[in-house]
C-alpha positions as CSV (number, residue, x, y, z in Angstrom):
1,M,52.7,-19.7,5.3
2,S,53.1,-21.3,1.8
3,G,52.3,-19.7,-1.6
4,D,49.2,-21.9,-2.0
5,D,47.9,-20.9,1.6
6,N,48.4,-17.2,0.7
7,S,46.5,-17.8,-2.5
8,E,43.8,-19.4,-0.8
9,A,43.4,-16.5,1.8
10,K,43.4,-14.0,-0.7
11,K,40.9,-15.6,-2.7
12,Y,38.9,-15.9,0.5
13,Q,38.9,-12.3,1.6
14,D,38.2,-11.3,-2.3
15,R,35.0,-13.4,-2.1
16,L,33.9,-11.8,1.3
17,S,34.5,-8.6,-0.4
18,R,32.6,-9.2,-3.4
19,M,29.8,-10.4,-1.2
20,A,29.7,-7.4,1.0
21,K,29.5,-5.1,-2.2
22,R,26.4,-7.2,-3.3
23,W,24.9,-6.7,0.0
24,V,25.0,-2.8,-0.4
25,G,23.7,-3.1,-4.1
26,E,27.1,-2.3,-5.7
27,K,27.5,-3.9,-8.9
28,D,31.2,-2.4,-9.9
29,V,33.5,-4.6,-8.0
30,G,36.1,-2.0,-7.8
31,T,38.9,-1.0,-5.5
32,E,37.9,2.8,-5.0
33,V,35.1,2.1,-2.3
34,R,35.3,4.0,0.8
35,Q,35.1,1.5,3.9
36,L,33.8,2.2,7.4
37,D,34.2,0.4,10.7
38,R,31.6,0.5,13.4
39,T,32.9,0.9,16.8
40,R,30.1,0.3,19.1
41,S,31.3,1.4,22.4
42,T,32.2,4.9,21.3
43,H,29.4,5.2,18.6
44,R,32.1,6.3,16.1
45,L,32.6,5.2,12.4
46,E,36.4,5.8,11.0
47,R,37.5,4.8,7.7
48,I,39.5,1.6,7.6
49,A,41.0,-0.5,4.5
50,R,40.1,-4.1,5.8
51,H,37.9,-7.1,4.4
52,V,34.9,-8.2,6.0
53,A,35.4,-10.3,8.9
54,P,34.3,-13.8,8.9
55,V,30.8,-14.4,10.8
56,P,30.6,-16.9,13.6
57,S,28.1,-19.7,13.3
58,A,24.5,-19.0,13.9
59,G,23.6,-18.9,17.9
60,A,27.2,-18.6,19.0
61,P,27.5,-16.5,22.0
62,D,29.1,-13.1,21.9
63,S,31.5,-11.6,24.8
64,S,28.4,-10.8,26.8
65,G,27.0,-14.1,26.7
66,S,24.3,-13.4,24.4
67,A,23.7,-15.3,21.3
68,G,24.5,-13.7,18.0
69,Y,27.3,-12.7,15.5
70,V,30.2,-10.0,15.2
71,H,30.4,-8.3,11.7
72,E,33.5,-6.2,12.5
73,T,33.9,-4.5,9.2
74,R,31.8,-3.7,6.1
75,Q,32.3,-2.1,2.9
76,V,30.0,0.9,2.7
77,P,29.7,3.0,-0.9
78,V,29.6,6.8,-0.6
79,A,26.2,7.4,-2.1
80,A,26.3,11.4,-2.1
81,S,28.3,14.3,-0.7
82,C,26.7,17.6,0.1
83,E,27.6,20.8,2.3
84,V,24.3,20.3,4.3
85,L,22.5,17.2,5.2
86,V,19.3,17.0,7.1
87,V,18.1,14.1,8.5
88,G,14.4,13.9,8.9
89,G,11.8,15.4,6.8
90,G,9.2,16.7,9.1
91,P,8.4,20.4,9.8
92,S,11.7,21.2,11.3
93,G,13.7,19.1,8.8
94,L,11.6,20.5,6.0
95,S,12.5,24.2,7.3
96,A,15.9,23.4,8.0
97,A,16.6,22.2,4.4
98,L,14.5,25.1,2.7
99,G,16.5,27.6,4.9
100,A,19.8,26.1,4.2
101,R,19.2,26.0,0.4
102,R,18.0,29.6,0.4
103,A,20.9,30.8,2.3
104,G,23.2,29.1,-0.4
105,A,24.2,25.8,0.7
106,N,24.2,22.8,-1.4
107,T,21.6,20.8,0.6
108,M,20.2,17.3,0.8
109,I,17.4,15.9,2.9
110,V,16.9,12.3,4.0
111,E,13.6,10.8,5.1
112,R,12.9,7.2,6.5
113,F,9.4,7.3,5.0
114,G,8.1,7.6,1.4
115,C,7.0,11.1,1.9
116,F,8.0,14.5,3.9
117,G,5.7,16.1,6.2
118,G,6.5,13.9,9.3
119,T,3.8,14.3,12.0
120,I,1.4,16.2,9.7
121,S,1.4,13.5,6.9
122,T,2.5,10.2,8.3
123,V,0.6,10.6,11.7
124,G,-2.4,12.9,10.6
125,M,-1.8,15.5,13.2
126,E,-3.0,18.2,10.9
127,T,-2.9,21.2,13.0
128,I,0.7,22.8,12.8
129,G,-0.6,25.9,14.8
130,W,-4.1,25.2,16.1
131,Y,-3.9,28.1,18.9
132,R,-5.2,30.9,16.7
133,Y,-8.2,31.9,18.8
134,E,-9.6,35.4,18.7
135,G,-6.9,37.7,20.2
136,T,-4.0,35.5,19.8
137,V,-0.7,37.1,18.5
138,D,1.4,34.9,16.1
139,E,3.8,37.2,14.3
140,G,6.8,34.5,13.5
141,N,6.3,34.6,9.5
142,G,8.8,31.9,8.8
143,I,8.7,28.7,6.8
144,G,5.9,27.3,9.2
145,M,3.4,30.0,8.0
146,E,4.7,29.5,4.4
147,M,3.6,25.9,4.6
148,E,0.1,26.9,5.5
149,R,-0.3,29.3,2.8
150,Q,1.0,26.7,0.1
151,A,-1.4,24.4,1.3
152,E,-4.1,26.8,1.2
153,R,-3.0,27.7,-2.6
154,M,-3.0,24.0,-3.4
155,G,-6.5,23.4,-1.7
156,G,-5.1,21.1,0.9
157,S,-6.2,22.9,3.8
158,T,-9.4,23.5,5.9
159,K,-10.5,25.8,8.8
160,F,-10.2,24.4,12.3
161,P,-13.2,24.4,14.6
162,Y,-14.1,27.3,16.6
163,N,-10.8,29.6,15.9
164,D,-9.1,30.8,12.8
165,S,-6.2,28.2,12.6
166,M,-5.7,25.8,9.6
167,C,-5.9,22.0,9.3
168,L,-3.4,21.0,6.6
169,N,-4.8,17.4,4.9
170,A,-2.3,14.8,5.7
171,E,-2.2,13.4,2.2
172,E,-2.3,16.7,0.2
173,F,0.5,18.1,2.4
174,K,2.7,15.3,0.9
175,F,2.6,17.2,-2.5
176,V,2.7,20.5,-0.7
177,A,6.1,19.4,0.8
178,D,7.4,17.9,-2.4
179,R,6.8,21.3,-4.2
180,L,8.4,23.3,-1.5
181,V,11.5,21.0,-1.8
182,S,11.8,20.6,-5.4
183,E,11.0,24.5,-6.1
184,T,13.8,25.5,-3.6
185,G,16.5,22.9,-5.3
186,V,16.9,20.8,-2.2
187,R,18.0,17.1,-3.1
188,P,15.6,14.7,-1.8
189,R,16.1,11.2,-0.7
190,L,12.9,9.0,0.5
191,H,13.2,5.5,2.2
192,S,16.3,5.8,3.5
193,M,16.8,5.6,7.4
194,A,19.8,7.0,9.1
195,V,21.4,4.2,11.1
196,D,24.8,5.7,12.5
197,A,27.2,8.6,12.3
198,I,30.3,9.2,10.8
199,V,32.6,11.0,13.4
200,V,36.3,11.7,13.2
201,E,37.9,13.5,16.2
202,N,34.5,14.6,17.6
203,T,33.4,16.2,14.2
204,I,30.6,14.9,12.2
205,K,31.5,14.0,8.5
206,G,28.2,12.4,7.5
207,V,25.9,9.6,8.2
208,I,25.2,6.0,7.3
209,V,21.8,5.1,6.0
210,E,20.1,2.0,5.0
211,S,17.4,1.4,2.4
212,K,16.5,-1.1,-0.2
213,S,19.8,0.0,-2.1
214,G,21.5,-1.6,1.0
215,R,23.8,0.5,3.6
216,E,25.6,3.7,2.3
217,A,27.3,6.6,3.5
218,I,26.5,10.3,3.0
219,M,29.2,12.6,3.6
220,A,28.2,16.2,4.5
221,D,30.3,19.5,5.9
222,R,27.4,19.8,8.2
223,V,24.6,17.9,9.6
224,I,21.2,18.7,11.1
225,D,19.6,16.3,13.3
226,C,15.7,16.6,12.7
227,T,14.8,12.9,13.5
228,G,12.4,13.8,16.5
229,D,14.4,11.5,18.8
230,A,18.1,12.9,18.5
231,D,19.2,9.9,16.7
232,V,22.1,11.1,14.7
233,A,23.2,13.0,18.0
234,Y,23.1,9.8,19.7
235,F,25.0,8.0,17.1
236,S,27.5,10.7,17.2
237,G,28.0,10.2,20.8
238,A,26.8,13.5,21.9
239,R,25.7,13.8,25.4
240,F,21.8,14.0,26.1
241,S,19.5,13.8,29.0
242,E,15.9,12.4,29.1
243,L,13.1,12.8,31.8
244,P,12.1,9.7,33.5
245,L,9.8,7.3,31.9
246,E,6.8,8.3,34.6
247,K,7.1,12.0,33.6
248,N,7.2,11.5,29.8
249,L,4.2,12.9,27.8
250,G,1.9,10.0,26.7
251,V,1.7,8.5,23.4
252,T,-1.4,9.4,21.1
253,P,-2.3,7.3,18.0
254,V,-4.1,9.5,15.4
255,F,-6.7,8.3,13.2
256,N,-9.5,9.2,10.9
257,V,-13.3,8.0,10.8
258,K,-15.2,7.9,7.8
259,G,-19.1,7.6,7.1
260,V,-20.1,10.3,9.6
261,D,-23.5,11.8,9.1
262,K,-22.2,15.5,8.5
263,T,-25.3,17.4,9.3
264,R,-25.9,15.5,12.6
265,F,-22.2,15.9,13.5
266,R,-22.1,19.7,12.9
267,E,-25.2,20.3,14.6
268,Y,-24.2,18.3,17.7
269,V,-20.7,19.9,18.1
270,A,-21.9,23.4,17.5
271,N,-24.4,22.9,20.5
272,N,-22.1,20.8,22.7
273,A,-18.7,22.4,22.3
274,G,-16.6,21.7,25.3
275,T,-14.1,24.2,26.9
276,Y,-10.7,24.2,28.3
277,E,-12.0,24.7,31.5
278,H,-13.7,21.3,31.4
279,W,-11.1,19.9,28.9
280,V,-10.8,16.1,30.3
281,K,-12.1,15.0,33.8
282,G,-9.3,13.7,36.2
283,W,-6.6,15.6,34.2
284,D,-5.1,18.2,36.6
285,Y,-4.6,20.7,33.9
286,E,-3.3,24.2,34.4
287,T,-4.2,27.2,32.6
288,S,-3.4,31.0,32.7
289,G,-6.9,31.5,33.3
290,K,-7.8,32.9,29.9
291,E,-8.3,29.9,28.2
292,T,-11.2,28.3,30.3
293,H,-13.9,29.8,28.7
294,L,-12.9,29.1,24.9
295,K,-14.4,26.4,23.1
296,S,-12.6,23.3,22.3
297,P,-13.3,20.4,19.7
298,M,-12.5,17.7,22.9
299,F,-14.8,14.6,23.7
300,S,-14.9,14.3,27.4
301,D,-18.6,13.9,28.4
302,E,-19.1,11.7,25.3
303,M,-16.3,9.5,26.4
304,D,-17.5,9.2,30.0
305,K,-21.1,8.1,28.7
306,A,-19.5,5.6,26.3
307,R,-17.6,4.1,29.3
308,A,-20.7,4.1,31.4
309,D,-22.4,2.2,28.6
310,N,-19.6,0.0,28.2
311,V,-19.1,1.0,24.5
312,I,-15.5,1.5,25.2
313,P,-13.8,-0.6,27.8
314,E,-11.9,0.3,30.9
315,E,-8.1,-0.3,30.6
316,K,-5.3,0.2,33.0
317,D,-2.8,3.1,32.2
318,V,-5.0,3.9,29.0
319,A,-7.3,6.8,28.6
320,I,-9.9,7.0,25.9
321,V,-10.3,10.8,25.4
322,G,-9.4,13.6,23.2
323,S,-10.1,15.6,20.3
324,W,-11.0,16.1,16.3
325,S,-9.7,18.8,14.0
326,T,-12.2,18.7,11.1
327,L,-14.8,17.3,9.2
328,S,-14.3,16.9,5.3
329,E,-17.1,17.2,2.7
330,E,-17.1,13.3,2.3
331,G,-18.0,12.8,5.8
332,E,-14.7,12.1,7.2
333,V,-13.7,13.2,10.8
334,Q,-10.3,13.7,10.8
335,N,-7.1,14.1,13.3
336,L,-9.0,11.9,16.0
337,N,-6.6,12.3,19.2
338,L,-8.4,9.9,21.5
339,V,-5.9,7.5,23.0
340,H,-3.7,8.5,25.8
341,L,-1.7,6.8,28.2
342,T,-2.3,7.9,31.8
343,G,-0.4,7.8,35.1
344,L,2.0,10.7,34.0
345,S,3.4,13.3,36.5
346,C,2.0,17.0,36.5
347,T,4.3,19.6,35.8
348,N,5.6,21.1,39.1
349,V,3.9,24.1,40.1
350,E,6.8,26.0,40.8
351,H,8.2,25.4,37.4
352,L,5.2,26.7,35.9
353,T,5.0,29.9,38.0
354,Q,8.6,30.4,37.1
355,A,7.8,30.1,33.6
356,E,5.0,32.6,33.6
357,M,7.1,35.3,35.5
358,K,9.9,34.7,33.1
359,G,7.2,34.9,30.3
360,R,6.2,38.1,31.4
361,E,9.7,39.5,31.7
362,Q,10.4,38.4,28.1
363,A,14.0,37.6,28.4
364,R,16.2,38.2,25.6
365,F,18.7,36.2,23.9
366,S,21.3,37.6,22.0
367,D,21.6,34.5,19.8
368,S,17.9,34.4,19.1
369,I,16.9,32.7,15.6
370,G,13.5,33.2,15.8
371,I,10.3,34.0,18.1
372,F,7.3,31.9,19.0
373,P,4.2,33.0,20.8
374,E,3.4,32.4,24.4
375,F,2.0,29.0,23.6
376,L,2.5,26.2,26.0
377,D,0.8,22.7,25.5
378,G,2.0,19.7,27.4
379,Y,3.0,18.4,30.5
380,N,-0.4,19.3,32.1
381,I,-0.1,23.0,30.9
382,L,-2.1,25.1,28.6
383,V,-1.4,28.7,28.1
384,L,-2.9,30.3,24.7
385,P,-1.1,33.0,23.1
386,T,-3.3,36.0,23.7
387,T,-1.1,38.6,25.3
388,G,1.1,39.4,22.5
389,R,4.1,38.0,24.8
390,Y,6.6,35.7,23.0
391,M,9.9,33.8,23.8
392,Q,13.0,33.9,21.7
393,V,14.5,30.7,20.6
394,P,18.2,30.8,21.3
395,Y,20.7,29.1,18.7
396,G,22.5,27.6,21.8
397,C,19.5,25.2,22.1
398,L,20.5,23.4,19.0
399,V,24.1,23.0,19.7
400,P,25.3,19.6,20.8
401,D,29.0,18.7,21.9
402,V,29.9,17.3,18.6
403,D,31.1,19.6,16.1
404,N,29.4,20.4,12.7
405,L,26.0,18.8,14.0
406,L,23.0,20.6,15.0
407,V,19.7,19.5,16.4
408,A,16.4,20.8,15.4
409,G,12.3,19.9,16.2
410,R,11.2,18.7,19.1
411,C,14.3,17.4,20.8
412,V,16.2,20.6,21.0
413,S,17.8,21.3,24.6
414,G,15.4,22.6,27.3
415,D,13.5,22.0,30.4
416,A,9.8,20.4,30.5
417,V,8.2,23.9,30.4
418,S,10.3,24.9,27.5
419,H,9.5,21.6,25.6
420,S,5.9,22.2,26.0
421,M,6.8,24.8,23.5
422,T,9.0,23.8,21.5
423,R,7.6,20.5,20.8
424,N,5.0,21.9,18.9
425,M,5.2,21.9,15.1
426,M,5.1,25.5,14.4
427,C,8.0,25.9,16.7
428,C,9.8,22.9,15.0
429,T,9.7,25.1,11.9
430,V,11.4,27.9,13.7
431,T,14.3,25.9,15.1
432,G,14.6,23.9,11.7
433,Q,14.9,27.2,9.6
434,G,17.1,28.4,12.1
435,A,19.3,25.6,11.8
436,G,19.2,25.2,8.2
437,V,20.4,29.0,7.8
438,A,22.9,28.6,10.5
439,V,24.9,25.7,8.8
440,A,24.9,27.3,5.6
441,I,26.5,30.2,7.0
442,S,28.9,28.2,8.7
443,V,30.0,26.4,5.5
444,R,30.1,29.8,3.6
445,L,32.4,31.4,6.2
446,N,34.4,28.0,7.0
447,Q,33.3,28.3,10.5
448,S,32.2,25.7,12.9
449,T,28.6,25.3,14.0
450,K,29.7,26.2,17.4
451,S,31.5,29.4,16.5
452,V,29.5,30.3,13.7
453,D,29.0,34.2,13.6
454,I,25.4,34.5,15.0
455,K,25.1,38.0,13.6
456,K,25.1,36.9,10.1
457,V,22.9,34.0,10.7
458,Q,20.4,36.4,12.0
459,A,20.9,38.8,9.1
460,E,20.1,35.8,6.6
461,L,16.9,35.0,8.8
462,V,15.4,38.3,8.9
463,K,16.3,38.4,4.9
464,Q,14.1,35.2,4.6
465,G,11.3,37.0,6.5
466,V,12.0,35.7,10.1
467,R,11.5,37.9,13.2
468,I,14.0,37.2,15.7
469,E,13.0,39.8,18.4
């Protein structure tokens, strides 16, 4: 190759490099930029030092025969570094970040939306723990209850109908979450979505995020996946399992309705409250027996009448039936959870029987990171926590097969019956706080998340007010 050819090739590479840097929002075109290469077949990102590869023409088929293009390498600036990175800002993510920071770790939390709170603030599912009927026992006393107390102090909560549970106002909780994050010293980053993981020799080193600033890397000693769907664990190549589609829980959009006649509505629900014995016609719902007579904010007969009067249509695989949580002083009925996909399989009765018997035995976990009352809600199971029995949440259900990564929230490891407990937001705060403390201790002791001293983790959790047995 002639000198002129070399010169032209260098100019071409430099031009591509500058274009890539502009794409990710970097103004200073320097040479000290970390570069990362995506390997789709292994879900791995490794540091490299190459220029951006040329892009084939639009519509050209790739190796699989599909139209597309290949972007082999891309320069990715490192936006931040921390000891503990929490991905996802819902109940589990907030609890993880607060727990880690209070245990002394330099902590950052990344959330894809413009606010923290997850299902509470972006979905409107405002009842973090709706199970507190007379006689129920709930003694966890962790960050989940702290969220409720803080919301009450800030005027962002109301009473749940028919029992002593709290409803957290979705909009107000955004301010509650902001205050918890800022007062604790957690570094926040909103509008940033994790799109890949940085893994070297089966150890996670950080994540790749995308935002209006472009594609960036956030490096971390430890990472906690609180995305709700185990996104980071998947990007990392961790093994996972999922139920067949027909056995999954249904999708339920949540919404509010304004302009309600408060007087008439309150009078009606006071005189026509449903019970869990007659929750939804056609749903084969199992209870322990003690729930059947309790009042429920469920619209069942009302929806049957609306269908009979052709007010709402009959649709295949969709059930229009559900519940509400509270009525505001402005006449807004909130947390209407009325649209459910049907055709889901009932939980195996043998599993339910096994869960009941194991619950009575109160099996102990030596690696417990918290407790959660005997509250099952999902997969056609409903058991309210009136007996004082509880389950211990084991640290092991947070640990995937990628080192220095933990998973918290609804996607922790377990069977369908245990998932009917762990998917609830209050239990998500238990796994989140436990994960946050565990990674902070692992950083402090220079131990991996797989081999961290669980006794020291438990001691810190107890110090933070968590009951572990």
